[in-house]
N, CA, C, O and the ligand as a Tripos MOL2 file, in Angstrom:
@<TRIPOS>MOLECULE
protein
  317   315    80     0     0
PROTEIN
NO_CHARGES

@<TRIPOS>ATOM
      1 N         119.3980  118.8770   89.4550 N.3       1 MET1
      2 CA        119.1600  117.4340   89.6260 C.3       1 MET1
      3 C         119.0190  116.7570   88.2630 C.2       1 MET1
      4 O         118.2900  117.2310   87.3920 O.2       1 MET1
      5 N         119.7240  115.6470   88.0960 N.am      2 ASP2
      6 CA        119.6310  114.9130   86.8400 C.3       2 ASP2
      7 C         118.3290  114.1350   86.7560 C.2       2 ASP2
      8 O         117.7930  113.6910   87.7710 O.2       2 ASP2
      9 N         117.8240  113.9740   85.5360 N.am      3 GLY3
     10 CA        116.6370  113.1570   85.3390 C.3       3 GLY3
     11 C         117.0140  111.6910   85.3840 C.2       3 GLY3
     12 O         118.1950  111.3440   85.4190 O.2       3 GLY3
     13 N         116.0050  110.8320   85.3820 N.am      4 PRO4
     14 CA        116.2850  109.3900   85.4010 C.3       4 PRO4
     15 C         116.8760  108.9240   84.0790 C.2       4 PRO4
     16 O         116.6190  109.5210   83.0340 O.2       4 PRO4
     17 N         117.6660  107.8590   84.1270 N.am      5 THR5
     18 CA        118.1630  107.2400   82.9010 C.3       5 THR5
     19 C         117.0510  106.3860   82.2980 C.2       5 THR5
     20 O         115.9940  106.2050   82.9030 O.2       5 THR5
     21 N         117.3060  105.8630   81.0920 N.am      6 CYS6
     22 CA        116.3110  105.0000   80.4540 C.3       6 CYS6
     23 C         116.0570  103.7600   81.3110 C.2       6 CYS6
     24 O         114.9130  103.3290   81.4560 O.2       6 CYS6
     25 N         117.1140  103.1900   81.8760 N.am      7 LYS7
     26 CA        116.9490  102.0030   82.7130 C.3       7 LYS7
     27 C         116.0790  102.3310   83.9260 C.2       7 LYS7
     28 O         115.1710  101.5760   84.2720 O.2       7 LYS7
     29 N         116.3630  103.4530   84.5580 N.am      8 GLN8
     30 CA        115.5620  103.8540   85.7120 C.3       8 GLN8
     31 C         114.1260  104.1290   85.2990 C.2       8 GLN8
     32 O         113.1890  103.8350   86.0420 O.2       8 GLN8
     33 N         113.9570  104.6970   84.1080 N.am      9 SER9
     34 CA        112.6080  104.9990   83.6330 C.3       9 SER9
     35 C         111.8040  103.7280   83.4170 C.2       9 SER9
     36 O         110.6140  103.6730   83.7260 O.2       9 SER9
     37 N         112.4680  102.7010   82.8810 N.am     10 VAL10
     38 CA        111.7780  101.4250   82.6720 C.3      10 VAL10
     39 C         111.3400  100.8560   84.0150 C.2      10 VAL10
     40 O         110.2230  100.3580   84.1570 O.2      10 VAL10
     41 N         112.2270  100.9360   84.9920 N.am     11 GLU11
     42 CA        111.8780  100.4360   86.3260 C.3      11 GLU11
     43 C         110.7070  101.2420   86.8950 C.2      11 GLU11
     44 O         109.8040  100.6920   87.5260 O.2      11 GLU11
     45 N         110.7440  102.5500   86.6600 N.am     12 MET12
     46 CA        109.6630  103.4030   87.1490 C.3      12 MET12
     47 C         108.3500  103.0910   86.4400 C.2      12 MET12
     48 O         107.2780  103.1320   87.0450 O.2      12 MET12
     49 N         108.4510  102.7750   85.1360 N.am     13 MET13
     50 CA        107.2340  102.4220   84.3860 C.3      13 MET13
     51 C         106.5780  101.1910   85.0080 C.2      13 MET13
     52 O         105.3600  101.1360   85.1790 O.2      13 MET13
     53 N         107.4180  100.2010   85.3450 N.am     14 LEU14
     54 CA        106.8780   98.9710   85.9190 C.3      14 LEU14
     55 C         106.2430   99.2560   87.2770 C.2      14 LEU14
     56 O         105.1990   98.7010   87.6170 O.2      14 LEU14
     57 N         106.8870  100.1250   88.0430 N.am     15 GLU15
     58 CA        106.3170  100.4910   89.3380 C.3      15 GLU15
     59 C         105.0060  101.2480   89.1460 C.2      15 GLU15
     60 O         104.0350  101.0590   89.8790 O.2      15 GLU15
     61 N         105.0170  102.1140   88.1320 N.am     16 TYR16
     62 CA        103.8010  102.8740   87.8300 C.3      16 TYR16
     63 C         102.6570  101.9410   87.4660 C.2      16 TYR16
     64 O         101.5300  102.0990   87.9350 O.2      16 TYR16
     65 N         102.9740  100.9450   86.6040 N.am     17 LEU17
     66 CA        101.9450  100.0040   86.1650 C.3      17 LEU17
     67 C         101.4580   99.1480   87.3260 C.2      17 LEU17
     68 O         100.3390   98.6350   87.3080 O.2      17 LEU17
     69 N         102.3060   99.0020   88.3260 N.am     18 ASP18
     70 CA        101.9410   98.2250   89.5000 C.3      18 ASP18
     71 C         101.3150   99.1160   90.5710 C.2      18 ASP18
     72 O         100.9630   98.6540   91.6570 O.2      18 ASP18
     73 N         101.1860  100.3910   90.2450 N.am     19 GLY19
     74 CA        100.5560  101.3310   91.1700 C.3      19 GLY19
     75 C         101.4410  101.7350   92.3350 C.2      19 GLY19
     76 O         100.9460  102.1750   93.3730 O.2      19 GLY19
     77 N         102.7600  101.5870   92.1650 N.am     20 ALA20
     78 CA        103.6740  101.8070   93.2830 C.3      20 ALA20
     79 C         104.5180  103.0740   93.1310 C.2      20 ALA20
     80 O         105.4770  103.2760   93.8750 O.2      20 ALA20
     81 N         104.1600  103.9280   92.1620 N.am     21 LEU21
     82 CA        104.9810  105.1010   91.8980 C.3      21 LEU21
     83 C         104.4240  106.3340   92.6140 C.2      21 LEU21
     84 O         103.2190  106.5860   92.5960 O.2      21 LEU21
     85 N         105.3260  107.0970   93.2460 N.am     22 THR22
     86 CA        104.8940  108.3300   93.9080 C.3      22 THR22
     87 C         104.6800  109.4290   92.8680 C.2      22 THR22
     88 O         105.1500  109.3170   91.7360 O.2      22 THR22
     89 N         103.9790  110.4770   93.2480 N.am     23 ASP23
     90 CA        103.7300  111.5970   92.3260 C.3      23 ASP23
     91 C         105.0370  112.2300   91.8730 C.2      23 ASP23
     92 O         105.1900  112.6030   90.7100 O.2      23 ASP23
     93 N         105.9730  112.3450   92.8020 N.am     24 ASP24
     94 CA        107.2700  112.9440   92.4880 C.3      24 ASP24
     95 C         107.9980  112.1210   91.4310 C.2      24 ASP24
     96 O         108.5460  112.6680   90.4730 O.2      24 ASP24
     97 N         107.9970  110.7970   91.6150 N.am     25 MET25
     98 CA        108.6560  109.9180   90.6470 C.3      25 MET25
     99 C         107.9290  109.9440   89.3030 C.2      25 MET25
    100 O         108.5540  109.9040   88.2440 O.2      25 MET25
    101 N         106.6130  110.0110   89.3650 N.am     26 LEU26
    102 CA        105.8290  110.0420   88.1280 C.3      26 LEU26
    103 C         106.1630  111.2920   87.3080 C.2      26 LEU26
    104 O         106.2470  111.2270   86.0810 O.2      26 LEU26
    105 N         106.3510  112.4130   87.9790 N.am     27 GLN27
    106 CA        106.7150  113.6490   87.2750 C.3      27 GLN27
    107 C         108.0630  113.5000   86.5770 C.2      27 GLN27
    108 O         108.2280  113.9310   85.4360 O.2      27 GLN27
    109 N         109.0290  112.8880   87.2660 N.am     28 LYS28
    110 CA        110.3530  112.6750   86.6680 C.3      28 LYS28
    111 C         110.2600  111.7350   85.4820 C.2      28 LYS28
    112 O         110.9090  111.9400   84.4560 O.2      28 LYS28
    113 N         109.4330  110.6870   85.6370 N.am     29 LEU29
    114 CA        109.2570  109.7250   84.5570 C.3      29 LEU29
    115 C         108.6430  110.4170   83.3320 C.2      29 LEU29
    116 O         109.0980  110.2250   82.2040 O.2      29 LEU29
    117 N         107.6230  111.2080   83.5700 N.am     30 GLN30
    118 CA        106.9580  111.8940   82.4530 C.3      30 GLN30
    119 C         107.9070  112.8620   81.7690 C.2      30 GLN30
    120 O         107.8780  113.0050   80.5470 O.2      30 GLN30
    121 N         108.7550  113.5330   82.5590 N.am     31 ALA31
    122 CA        109.7190  114.4690   81.9870 C.3      31 ALA31
    123 C         110.6980  113.7240   81.0850 C.2      31 ALA31
    124 O         111.0590  114.2140   80.0150 O.2      31 ALA31
    125 N         111.1240  112.5400   81.5200 N.am     32 HIS32
    126 CA        112.0510  111.7470   80.7070 C.3      32 HIS32
    127 C         111.3590  111.2480   79.4400 C.2      32 HIS32
    128 O         111.9240  111.3260   78.3490 O.2      32 HIS32
    129 N         110.1480  110.7410   79.5840 N.am     33 LEU33
    130 CA        109.4280  110.1890   78.4330 C.3      33 LEU33
    131 C         109.1690  111.2650   77.3880 C.2      33 LEU33
    132 O         109.1350  110.9820   76.1900 O.2      33 LEU33
    133 N         108.9860  112.5040   77.8490 N.am     34 GLY34
    134 CA        108.7190  113.5990   76.9180 C.3      34 GLY34
    135 C         109.8750  113.8700   75.9760 C.2      34 GLY34
    136 O         109.6750  114.4280   74.8970 O.2      34 GLY34
    137 N         111.0900  113.4840   76.3670 N.am     35 GLY35
    138 CA        112.2460  113.7660   75.5250 C.3      35 GLY35
    139 C         112.9740  112.5280   75.0580 C.2      35 GLY35
    140 O         114.0930  112.6250   74.5560 O.2      35 GLY35
    141 N         112.3580  111.3490   75.2140 N.am     36 CYS36
    142 CA        113.0530  110.1070   74.8940 C.3      36 CYS36
    143 C         112.1640  109.2130   74.0330 C.2      36 CYS36
    144 O         111.2460  108.5700   74.5420 O.2      36 CYS36
    145 N         112.4360  109.1750   72.7410 N.am     37 THR37
    146 CA        111.6050  108.4100   71.8130 C.3      37 THR37
    147 C         111.5770  106.9110   72.1100 C.2      37 THR37
    148 O         110.4940  106.3270   72.1150 O.2      37 THR37
    149 N         112.7230  106.2580   72.3590 N.am     38 PRO38
    150 CA        112.6590  104.8120   72.6540 C.3      38 PRO38
    151 C         111.7390  104.4880   73.8250 C.2      38 PRO38
    152 O         110.9800  103.5200   73.7740 O.2      38 PRO38
    153 N         111.8070  105.2960   74.8770 N.am     39 CYS39
    154 CA        110.9550  105.0400   76.0370 C.3      39 CYS39
    155 C         109.4850  105.2910   75.6910 C.2      39 CYS39
    156 O         108.6060  104.5490   76.1300 O.2      39 CYS39
    157 N         109.2250  106.3220   74.9160 N.am     40 GLU40
    158 CA        107.8500  106.6120   74.5030 C.3      40 GLU40
    159 C         107.2720  105.4640   73.7000 C.2      40 GLU40
    160 O         106.1280  105.0570   73.9020 O.2      40 GLU40
    161 N         108.0920  104.9420   72.7740 N.am     41 GLU41
    162 CA        107.6140  103.8560   71.9180 C.3      41 GLU41
    163 C         107.3820  102.5890   72.7300 C.2      41 GLU41
    164 O         106.4250  101.8500   72.5000 O.2      41 GLU41
    165 N         108.2810  102.3540   73.6870 N.am     42 PHE42
    166 CA        108.0880  101.1880   74.5390 C.3      42 PHE42
    167 C         106.7770  101.3000   75.3080 C.2      42 PHE42
    168 O         105.9970  100.3500   75.3750 O.2      42 PHE42
    169 N         106.5500  102.4660   75.8810 N.am     43 LEU43
    170 CA        105.3520  102.6510   76.6840 C.3      43 LEU43
    171 C         104.0980  102.4800   75.8310 C.2      43 LEU43
    172 O         103.1050  101.9060   76.2760 O.2      43 LEU43
    173 N         104.1570  102.9830   74.6070 N.am     44 ALA44
    174 CA        103.0140  102.8560   73.7010 C.3      44 ALA44
    175 C         102.7260  101.3890   73.3990 C.2      44 ALA44
    176 O         101.5680  100.9700   73.3950 O.2      44 ALA44
    177 N         103.7780  100.6070   73.1450 N.am     45 SER45
    178 CA        103.5640   99.1910   72.8360 C.3      45 SER45
    179 C         103.1270   98.4290   74.0850 C.2      45 SER45
    180 O         102.3330   97.4910   74.0070 O.2      45 SER45
    181 N         103.6500   98.8410   75.2290 N.am     46 TYR46
    182 CA        103.2880   98.1760   76.4750 C.3      46 TYR46
    183 C         101.8250   98.4220   76.8080 C.2      46 TYR46
    184 O         101.1240   97.5320   77.2890 O.2      46 TYR46
    185 N         101.3810   99.6300   76.5500 N.am     47 ARG47
    186 CA         99.9760   99.9750   76.8100 C.3      47 ARG47
    187 C          99.0230   99.1960   75.9210 C.2      47 ARG47
    188 O          97.8550   99.0080   76.2580 O.2      47 ARG47
    189 N          99.5380   98.7390   74.7720 N.am     48 ALA48
    190 CA         98.6810   98.0340   73.8230 C.3      48 ALA48
    191 C          98.4400   96.5870   74.2390 C.2      48 ALA48
    192 O          97.5630   95.9260   73.6830 O.2      48 ALA48
    193 N          99.2070   96.0820   75.2150 N.am     49 THR49
    194 CA         98.9890   94.7100   75.6650 C.3      49 THR49
    195 C          97.8070   94.6680   76.6210 C.2      49 THR49
    196 O          97.5250   95.6430   77.3190 O.2      49 THR49
    197 N          97.1090   93.5160   76.6480 N.am     50 PRO50
    198 CA         95.9440   93.4170   77.5420 C.3      50 PRO50
    199 C          96.3340   93.6560   78.9920 C.2      50 PRO50
    200 O          97.4220   93.2790   79.4280 O.2      50 PRO50
    201 N          95.4450   94.2800   79.7190 N.am     51 GLN51
    202 CA         95.7520   94.6740   81.0930 C.3      51 GLN51
    203 C          96.1410   93.5010   81.9770 C.2      51 GLN51
    204 O          97.0260   93.6130   82.8250 O.2      51 GLN51
    205 N          95.4640   92.3620   81.7670 N.am     52 ILE52
    206 CA         95.7650   91.2170   82.6260 C.3      52 ILE52
    207 C          97.2000   90.7530   82.4180 C.2      52 ILE52
    208 O          97.8500   90.3030   83.3620 O.2      52 ILE52
    209 N          97.7000   90.8580   81.1880 N.am     53 CYS53
    210 CA         99.0840   90.4900   80.9090 C.3      53 CYS53
    211 C         100.0420   91.4960   81.5340 C.2      53 CYS53
    212 O         101.0760   91.1170   82.0850 O.2      53 CYS53
    213 N          99.7020   92.7630   81.4470 N.am     54 ARG54
    214 CA        100.5590   93.7930   82.0320 C.3      54 ARG54
    215 C         100.6980   93.5640   83.5260 C.2      54 ARG54
    216 O         101.7950   93.6560   84.0760 O.2      54 ARG54
    217 N          99.5880   93.2660   84.1800 N.am     55 LYS55
    218 CA         99.6340   93.0620   85.6290 C.3      55 LYS55
    219 C         100.4860   91.8540   85.9670 C.2      55 LYS55
    220 O         101.2630   91.8780   86.9210 O.2      55 LYS55
    221 N         100.3360   90.7990   85.1810 N.am     56 ALA56
    222 CA        101.1310   89.5980   85.4250 C.3      56 ALA56
    223 C         102.6130   89.8980   85.2300 C.2      56 ALA56
    224 O         103.4510   89.4660   86.0210 O.2      56 ALA56
    225 N         102.9260   90.6330   84.1840 N.am     57 LEU57
    226 CA        104.3160   90.9800   83.9020 C.3      57 LEU57
    227 C         104.8960   91.8400   85.0170 C.2      57 LEU57
    228 O         105.9990   91.5930   85.5040 O.2      57 LEU57
    229 N         104.1380   92.8470   85.4060 N.am     58 ALA58
    230 CA        104.6450   93.7790   86.3980 C.3      58 ALA58
    231 C         104.8510   93.0930   87.7400 C.2      58 ALA58
    232 O         105.7700   93.4350   88.4850 O.2      58 ALA58
    233 N         103.9920   92.1220   88.0470 N.am     59 ARG59
    234 CA        104.0600   91.5090   89.3680 C.3      59 ARG59
    235 C         105.0110   90.3110   89.4150 C.2      59 ARG59
    236 O         105.7480   90.1260   90.3840 O.2      59 ARG59
    237 N         104.9820   89.5020   88.3520 N.am     60 LYS60
    238 CA        105.7110   88.2410   88.4250 C.3      60 LYS60
    239 C         107.1430   88.2940   87.9160 C.2      60 LYS60
    240 O         108.0070   87.5790   88.4240 O.2      60 LYS60
    241 N         107.4090   89.1430   86.9050 N.am     61 MET61
    242 CA        108.7540   89.1210   86.3470 C.3      61 MET61
    243 C         109.3680   90.5050   86.1780 C.2      61 MET61
    244 O         109.8620   90.8270   85.0970 O.2      61 MET61
    245 N         109.3490   91.3110   87.1970 N.am     62 PRO62
    246 CA        109.8570   92.6660   87.0200 C.3      62 PRO62
    247 C         111.3110   92.7010   86.5760 C.2      62 PRO62
    248 O         111.6610   93.4890   85.6970 O.2      62 PRO62
    249 N         112.1790   91.8570   87.1690 N.am     63 ASP63
    250 CA        113.5940   91.8910   86.8040 C.3      63 ASP63
    251 C         113.7990   91.4740   85.3580 C.2      63 ASP63
    252 O         114.5250   92.1250   84.6070 O.2      63 ASP63
    253 N         113.1440   90.3670   84.9730 N.am     64 THR64
    254 CA        113.2840   89.8790   83.6090 C.3      64 THR64
    255 C         112.7920   90.9150   82.6120 C.2      64 THR64
    256 O         113.4570   91.1960   81.6150 O.2      64 THR64
    257 N         111.6370   91.4720   82.8840 N.am     65 VAL65
    258 CA        111.0650   92.4590   81.9750 C.3      65 VAL65
    259 C         111.9540   93.6870   81.9130 C.2      65 VAL65
    260 O         112.2320   94.2050   80.8320 O.2      65 VAL65
    261 N         112.3950   94.1490   83.0610 N.am     66 ALA66
    262 CA        113.2370   95.3450   83.0930 C.3      66 ALA66
    263 C         114.5250   95.1160   82.3170 C.2      66 ALA66
    264 O         114.9910   96.0030   81.6020 O.2      66 ALA66
    265 N         115.1000   93.9260   82.4580 N.am     67 ASN67
    266 CA        116.3330   93.6350   81.7370 C.3      67 ASN67
    267 C         116.1060   93.6200   80.2340 C.2      67 ASN67
    268 O         116.9050   94.1630   79.4720 O.2      67 ASN67
    269 N         115.0160   92.9980   79.8140 N.am     68 LYS68
    270 CA        114.7120   92.9530   78.3830 C.3      68 LYS68
    271 C         114.4870   94.3610   77.8390 C.2      68 LYS68
    272 O         114.9490   94.7000   76.7500 O.2      68 LYS68
    273 N         113.7800   95.1630   78.6050 N.am     69 LEU69
    274 CA        113.4910   96.5210   78.1580 C.3      69 LEU69
    275 C         114.7570   97.3370   78.0790 C.2      69 LEU69
    276 O         114.9530   98.1140   77.1450 O.2      69 LEU69
    277 N         115.6140   97.1590   79.0580 N.am     70 THR70
    278 CA        116.8690   97.8990   79.0530 C.3      70 THR70
    279 C         117.6780   97.5430   77.8210 C.2      70 THR70
    280 O         118.2520   98.4120   77.1660 O.2      70 THR70
    281 N         117.7160   96.2360   77.5100 N.am     71 GLU71
    282 CA        118.4390   95.7720   76.3360 C.3      71 GLU71
    283 C         117.8510   96.4090   75.0740 C.2      71 GLU71
    284 O         118.5800   96.8880   74.2060 O.2      71 GLU71
    285 N         116.5330   96.4040   74.9950 N.am     72 PHE72
    286 CA        115.8420   96.9990   73.8520 C.3      72 PHE72
    287 C         116.1570   98.4850   73.7250 C.2      72 PHE72
    288 O         116.4390   98.9830   72.6350 O.2      72 PHE72
    289 N         116.1070   99.1790   74.8450 N.am     73 LEU73
    290 CA        116.3280  100.6200   74.8130 C.3      73 LEU73
    291 C         117.7730  100.9490   74.4450 C.2      73 LEU73
    292 O         118.0320  101.9130   73.7240 O.2      73 LEU73
    293 N         118.7100  100.1440   74.9420 N.am     74 ARG74
    294 CA        120.1170  100.3770   74.5990 C.3      74 ARG74
    295 C         120.3220  100.2520   73.1000 C.2      74 ARG74
    296 O         121.0140  101.0660   72.4900 O.2      74 ARG74
    297 N         119.7100   99.2140   72.5000 N.am     75 LYS75
    298 CA        119.8290   99.0260   71.0500 C.3      75 LYS75
    299 C         119.2480  100.2190   70.3210 C.2      75 LYS75
    300 O         119.8380  100.7260   69.3670 O.2      75 LYS75
    301 N         118.0960  100.6600   70.7710 N.am     76 GLU76
    302 CA        117.4290  101.7800   70.1050 C.3      76 GLU76
    303 C         118.2730  103.0410   70.1960 C.2      76 GLU76
    304 O         118.3610  103.8120   69.2400 O.2      76 GLU76
    305 N         118.8880  103.2440   71.3440 N.am     77 LEU77
    306 CA        119.6670  104.4620   71.5660 C.3      77 LEU77
    307 C         120.9570  104.4880   70.7600 C.2      77 LEU77
    308 O         121.5260  105.5540   70.5240 O.2      77 LEU77
    309 N         121.4190  103.3120   70.3360 N.am     78 LYS78
    310 CA        122.6720  103.2620   69.5680 C.3      78 LYS78
    311 C         122.4770  103.6920   68.1180 C.2      78 LYS78
    312 O         123.4490  103.9840   67.4220 O.2      78 LYS78
    313 N         121.2550  103.7310   67.6690 N.am     79 ARG79
    314 CA        121.0200  104.0550   66.2660 C.3      79 ARG79
    315 C         121.4010  105.5010   65.9630 C.2      79 ARG79
    316 O         121.2690  105.9500   64.8240 O.2      79 ARG79
    317 ZN        114.5310  106.9010   77.8280 Zn       80 ZN80
@<TRIPOS>BOND
     1     1     2 1
     2     2     3 1
     3     3     4 2
     4     3     5 am
     5     5     6 1
     6     6     7 1
     7     7     8 2
     8     7     9 am
     9     9    10 1
    10    10    11 1
    11    11    12 2
    12    11    13 am
    13    13    14 1
    14    14    15 1
    15    15    16 2
    16    15    17 am
    17    17    18 1
    18    18    19 1
    19    19    20 2
    20    19    21 am
    21    21    22 1
    22    22    23 1
    23    23    24 2
    24    23    25 am
    25    25    26 1
    26    26    27 1
    27    27    28 2
    28    27    29 am
    29    29    30 1
    30    30    31 1
    31    31    32 2
    32    31    33 am
    33    33    34 1
    34    34    35 1
    35    35    36 2
    36    35    37 am
    37    37    38 1
    38    38    39 1
    39    39    40 2
    40    39    41 am
    41    41    42 1
    42    42    43 1
    43    43    44 2
    44    43    45 am
    45    45    46 1
    46    46    47 1
    47    47    48 2
    48    47    49 am
    49    49    50 1
    50    50    51 1
    51    51    52 2
    52    51    53 am
    53    53    54 1
    54    54    55 1
    55    55    56 2
    56    55    57 am
    57    57    58 1
    58    58    59 1
    59    59    60 2
    60    59    61 am
    61    61    62 1
    62    62    63 1
    63    63    64 2
    64    63    65 am
    65    65    66 1
    66    66    67 1
    67    67    68 2
    68    67    69 am
    69    69    70 1
    70    70    71 1
    71    71    72 2
    72    71    73 am
    73    73    74 1
    74    74    75 1
    75    75    76 2
    76    75    77 am
    77    77    78 1
    78    78    79 1
    79    79    80 2
    80    79    81 am
    81    81    82 1
    82    82    83 1
    83    83    84 2
    84    83    85 am
    85    85    86 1
    86    86    87 1
    87    87    88 2
    88    87    89 am
    89    89    90 1
    90    90    91 1
    91    91    92 2
    92    91    93 am
    93    93    94 1
    94    94    95 1
    95    95    96 2
    96    95    97 am
    97    97    98 1
    98    98    99 1
    99    99   100 2
   100    99   101 am
   101   101   102 1
   102   102   103 1
   103   103   104 2
   104   103   105 am
   105   105   106 1
   106   106   107 1
   107   107   108 2
   108   107   109 am
   109   109   110 1
   110   110   111 1
   111   111   112 2
   112   111   113 am
   113   113   114 1
   114   114   115 1
   115   115   116 2
   116   115   117 am
   117   117   118 1
   118   118   119 1
   119   119   120 2
   120   119   121 am
   121   121   122 1
   122   122   123 1
   123   123   124 2
   124   123   125 am
   125   125   126 1
   126   126   127 1
   127   127   128 2
   128   127   129 am
   129   129   130 1
   130   130   131 1
   131   131   132 2
   132   131   133 am
   133   133   134 1
   134   134   135 1
   135   135   136 2
   136   135   137 am
   137   137   138 1
   138   138   139 1
   139   139   140 2
   140   139   141 am
   141   141   142 1
   142   142   143 1
   143   143   144 2
   144   143   145 am
   145   145   146 1
   146   146   147 1
   147   147   148 2
   148   147   149 am
   149   149   150 1
   150   150   151 1
   151   151   152 2
   152   151   153 am
   153   153   154 1
   154   154   155 1
   155   155   156 2
   156   155   157 am
   157   157   158 1
   158   158   159 1
   159   159   160 2
   160   159   161 am
   161   161   162 1
   162   162   163 1
   163   163   164 2
   164   163   165 am
   165   165   166 1
   166   166   167 1
   167   167   168 2
   168   167   169 am
   169   169   170 1
   170   170   171 1
   171   171   172 2
   172   171   173 am
   173   173   174 1
   174   174   175 1
   175   175   176 2
   176   175   177 am
   177   177   178 1
   178   178   179 1
   179   179   180 2
   180   179   181 am
   181   181   182 1
   182   182   183 1
   183   183   184 2
   184   183   185 am
   185   185   186 1
   186   186   187 1
   187   187   188 2
   188   187   189 am
   189   189   190 1
   190   190   191 1
   191   191   192 2
   192   191   193 am
   193   193   194 1
   194   194   195 1
   195   195   196 2
   196   195   197 am
   197   197   198 1
   198   198   199 1
   199   199   200 2
   200   199   201 am
   201   201   202 1
   202   202   203 1
   203   203   204 2
   204   203   205 am
   205   205   206 1
   206   206   207 1
   207   207   208 2
   208   207   209 am
   209   209   210 1
   210   210   211 1
   211   211   212 2
   212   211   213 am
   213   213   214 1
   214   214   215 1
   215   215   216 2
   216   215   217 am
   217   217   218 1
   218   218   219 1
   219   219   220 2
   220   219   221 am
   221   221   222 1
   222   222   223 1
   223   223   224 2
   224   223   225 am
   225   225   226 1
   226   226   227 1
   227   227   228 2
   228   227   229 am
   229   229   230 1
   230   230   231 1
   231   231   232 2
   232   231   233 am
   233   233   234 1
   234   234   235 1
   235   235   236 2
   236   235   237 am
   237   237   238 1
   238   238   239 1
   239   239   240 2
   240   239   241 am
   241   241   242 1
   242   242   243 1
   243   243   244 2
   244   243   245 am
   245   245   246 1
   246   246   247 1
   247   247   248 2
   248   247   249 am
   249   249   250 1
   250   250   251 1
   251   251   252 2
   252   251   253 am
   253   253   254 1
   254   254   255 1
   255   255   256 2
   256   255   257 am
   257   257   258 1
   258   258   259 1
   259   259   260 2
   260   259   261 am
   261   261   262 1
   262   262   263 1
   263   263   264 2
   264   263   265 am
   265   265   266 1
   266   266   267 1
   267   267   268 2
   268   267   269 am
   269   269   270 1
   270   270   271 1
   271   271   272 2
   272   271   273 am
   273   273   274 1
   274   274   275 1
   275   275   276 2
   276   275   277 am
   277   277   278 1
   278   278   279 1
   279   279   280 2
   280   279   281 am
   281   281   282 1
   282   282   283 1
   283   283   284 2
   284   283   285 am
   285   285   286 1
   286   286   287 1
   287   287   288 2
   288   287   289 am
   289   289   290 1
   290   290   291 1
   291   291   292 2
   292   291   293 am
   293   293   294 1
   294   294   295 1
   295   295   296 2
   296   295   297 am
   297   297   298 1
   298   298   299 1
   299   299   300 2
   300   299   301 am
   301   301   302 1
   302   302   303 1
   303   303   304 2
   304   303   305 am
   305   305   306 1
   306   306   307 1
   307   307   308 2
   308   307   309 am
   309   309   310 1
   310   310   311 1
   311   311   312 2
   312   311   313 am
   313   313   314 1
   314   314   315 1
   315   315   316 2
@<TRIPOS>SUBSTRUCTURE
     1 MET1         2 RESIDUE 1 A MET
     2 ASP2         6 RESIDUE 1 A ASP
     3 GLY3        10 RESIDUE 1 A GLY
     4 PRO4        14 RESIDUE 1 A PRO
     5 THR5        18 RESIDUE 1 A THR
     6 CYS6        22 RESIDUE 1 A CYS
     7 LYS7        26 RESIDUE 1 A LYS
     8 GLN8        30 RESIDUE 1 A GLN
     9 SER9        34 RESIDUE 1 A SER
    10 VAL10       38 RESIDUE 1 A VAL
    11 GLU11       42 RESIDUE 1 A GLU
    12 MET12       46 RESIDUE 1 A MET
    13 MET13       50 RESIDUE 1 A MET
    14 LEU14       54 RESIDUE 1 A LEU
    15 GLU15       58 RESIDUE 1 A GLU
    16 TYR16       62 RESIDUE 1 A TYR
    17 LEU17       66 RESIDUE 1 A LEU
    18 ASP18       70 RESIDUE 1 A ASP
    19 GLY19       74 RESIDUE 1 A GLY
    20 ALA20       78 RESIDUE 1 A ALA
    21 LEU21       82 RESIDUE 1 A LEU
    22 THR22       86 RESIDUE 1 A THR
    23 ASP23       90 RESIDUE 1 A ASP
    24 ASP24       94 RESIDUE 1 A ASP
    25 MET25       98 RESIDUE 1 A MET
    26 LEU26      102 RESIDUE 1 A LEU
    27 GLN27      106 RESIDUE 1 A GLN
    28 LYS28      110 RESIDUE 1 A LYS
    29 LEU29      114 RESIDUE 1 A LEU
    30 GLN30      118 RESIDUE 1 A GLN
    31 ALA31      122 RESIDUE 1 A ALA
    32 HIS32      126 RESIDUE 1 A HIS
    33 LEU33      130 RESIDUE 1 A LEU
    34 GLY34      134 RESIDUE 1 A GLY
    35 GLY35      138 RESIDUE 1 A GLY
    36 CYS36      142 RESIDUE 1 A CYS
    37 THR37      146 RESIDUE 1 A THR
    38 PRO38      150 RESIDUE 1 A PRO
    39 CYS39      154 RESIDUE 1 A CYS
    40 GLU40      158 RESIDUE 1 A GLU
    41 GLU41      162 RESIDUE 1 A GLU
    42 PHE42      166 RESIDUE 1 A PHE
    43 LEU43      170 RESIDUE 1 A LEU
    44 ALA44      174 RESIDUE 1 A ALA
    45 SER45      178 RESIDUE 1 A SER
    46 TYR46      182 RESIDUE 1 A TYR
    47 ARG47      186 RESIDUE 1 A ARG
    48 ALA48      190 RESIDUE 1 A ALA
    49 THR49      194 RESIDUE 1 A THR
    50 PRO50      198 RESIDUE 1 A PRO
    51 GLN51      202 RESIDUE 1 A GLN
    52 ILE52      206 RESIDUE 1 A ILE
    53 CYS53      210 RESIDUE 1 A CYS
    54 ARG54      214 RESIDUE 1 A ARG
    55 LYS55      218 RESIDUE 1 A LYS
    56 ALA56      222 RESIDUE 1 A ALA
    57 LEU57      226 RESIDUE 1 A LEU
    58 ALA58      230 RESIDUE 1 A ALA
    59 ARG59      234 RESIDUE 1 A ARG
    60 LYS60      238 RESIDUE 1 A LYS
    61 MET61      242 RESIDUE 1 A MET
    62 PRO62      246 RESIDUE 1 A PRO
    63 ASP63      250 RESIDUE 1 A ASP
    64 THR64      254 RESIDUE 1 A THR
    65 VAL65      258 RESIDUE 1 A VAL
    66 ALA66      262 RESIDUE 1 A ALA
    67 ASN67      266 RESIDUE 1 A ASN
    68 LYS68      270 RESIDUE 1 A LYS
    69 LEU69      274 RESIDUE 1 A LEU
    70 THR70      278 RESIDUE 1 A THR
    71 GLU71      282 RESIDUE 1 A GLU
    72 PHE72      286 RESIDUE 1 A PHE
    73 LEU73      290 RESIDUE 1 A LEU
    74 ARG74      294 RESIDUE 1 A ARG
    75 LYS75      298 RESIDUE 1 A LYS
    76 GLU76      302 RESIDUE 1 A GLU
    77 LEU77      306 RESIDUE 1 A LEU
    78 LYS78      310 RESIDUE 1 A LYS
    79 ARG79      314 RESIDUE 1 A ARG
    80 ZN80       317 GROUP 0 **** ****
């Protein structure tokens, strides 16, 4: 079975932050993050934002945030 892509991982991160991720999905996400520096760095910076902002982001603009993150990760991966 293939692991999740970076785009899928970002979506999973948002679900995780919203408390909507299953244990099975969380394991796949963690496996991907363990081998993917751009995703690790994103998660680290995301964790540094205040919780109230994270909740607002995860709930109100998931598509916008996911798209921005995907764009960011694609740029990072091209280096
Ligand atoms: Zn990744």
